[in-house]
Steps between C-alpha positions, in 0.01 A plus 500: 500500500233232531134581444259287699239331286702534175770304327737796507782383718720561190392863465844628602655260259260621233608862549864395478430313175330806358795714613729256321299549182499878521876514569597238238757565231222498242296773675805720574602480133151575365230665712751651740790576263464875555329549836609862545285589202214260576152654542608864522152645457466619857499837672736568792232401754431172319183567292535278197390527136150640457489584872761776463251747353242420767767542770546866400134607491293215651268542202397231252565129544774316672556119529666317788609230250744746345714477816557126442798579281702575812509126567711443186748757624517337842557159346756634260685684782519180698620304200788734413573626855387854431351647817424829327264307275347322793440836670345642185273201458383518862433870459269426204318236705490727802329777304220258441443442868482876558172488297349216703165567665416394860309191377818374329393579144591757240244739344585469132328357190462121486610483867501121544706425190729795556551403866576138409795609286637718779450241776679234300789738418547597865468146634749370245744782578485444874536125466811549283648755741426282801669203332800701378821611670335846528240381745654666805583822315134545398337341801329826614353570155382137478342535843333827410354373172369163626191623686406731216535215251298275732219759508499528119488126450211463741320789331498277189318224696215725623196342328379821337846584366573146387167449324544819302856401414396157382240651275756726331762220483259240355642495143870521589660171599837646594332704776416179684869428540577862580244509785611157619864617518401826671301329773722194524834678520359736763371198689846341501669829600254563784436141607129534417352164404164655409659706220671193363172307509327784318778512240450130418145570380635736237750244381223245454294752300797563274567130447138441392527775235800364307417414141560157348769664283686611810447876500337677795218707346485875497174653375394170351821436302873483536759770566869406489595795726242459774537122488864540597414746775262249653768231480745714700248551781414129491870410519550726802198348662628146428838581651410716802144416604359174363450188710608166351140445389480835325838446337373174354200688357706794368772297334300366205342843440843661487634221275220550246525880536874500426456281198232733365713813556793324339285446187480881473874548470675485163852380426643848553339552840218727381163475676198435279210727591265397218155446638581652841192637669671779691849589376627506144203331334219665305445729799752620754383624839624826648696504823452740795719756321262501204752341267450169325621197694802307376594136547677465835796316357676480834210301645511266204863403547458506879209257472708260286798520733294457818332195349838354404607533866185334627479225235868436447442523123801691370338554161292776660815671632634502146172641376512770771850594394389523135207728581714715735779533244254604230356759735851640567578515128180693432560770765582848365874565508 
């Protein structure tokens, strides 16, 4: 695929590199070590998490972002050659599209932010499937989802929707990289240069927000969980979407970000949450289920490992292994 007006002749190569990361020995031994039991909070028709209750009565709130967890199941299924998992993940994503409105959006609270999570998840899943050995097997599902994804991504660029989204996202740096990945990955998948161009503006916003200490601010301070989440989206963008120019801009940000996150890890692989503005600090936000948020340990070790692949610095792979091993040791038996 070559996108006129962009530096994305390597976009297919980028998807293959991302596939190599997702199917690596490290990921199959950590994030995807038990894919059959990964993200089981879905009803038979695919409604996930907090959306299951809404699916029964259509009363109360639902969130399209909840369906993003199907992407982890798709990636894990590809990584360990489990087509049942791939099917389950696609069913979770497919439920989301059943709620799509004719304008391409989703009528739920915080629609821009919620949609950005879902768009990124679907785009990433389809890029992985298309690059994998399962491409032909799932070609019809890929073809069916593409136009729906395209509509959702372009809904995000409608001025009224985008301006409202930017206002809500203003104090959350990781959301710049989330939106950039959502629009950029969809742009690569669909061959749409305008989406890639739009995605670059979000990257530049994120770069300008990084603190001198290296952390990407959340609500005016640092957060060792959300910082890692933003790094993962930025690494995907770097690998799949970014032009050479954007890679040169992203690299120093990621280098500083990785060093800061590493400073939050102790010798045993525990993640320091002291001073976090959102998770595990003086105040912990509640998730869509109403329960307190927890540090997303998987994203922490995934961020370290992805950066080790990009930078070639094996010390971050060792750090990723340490955090992942600690996470495994702390799981209930």
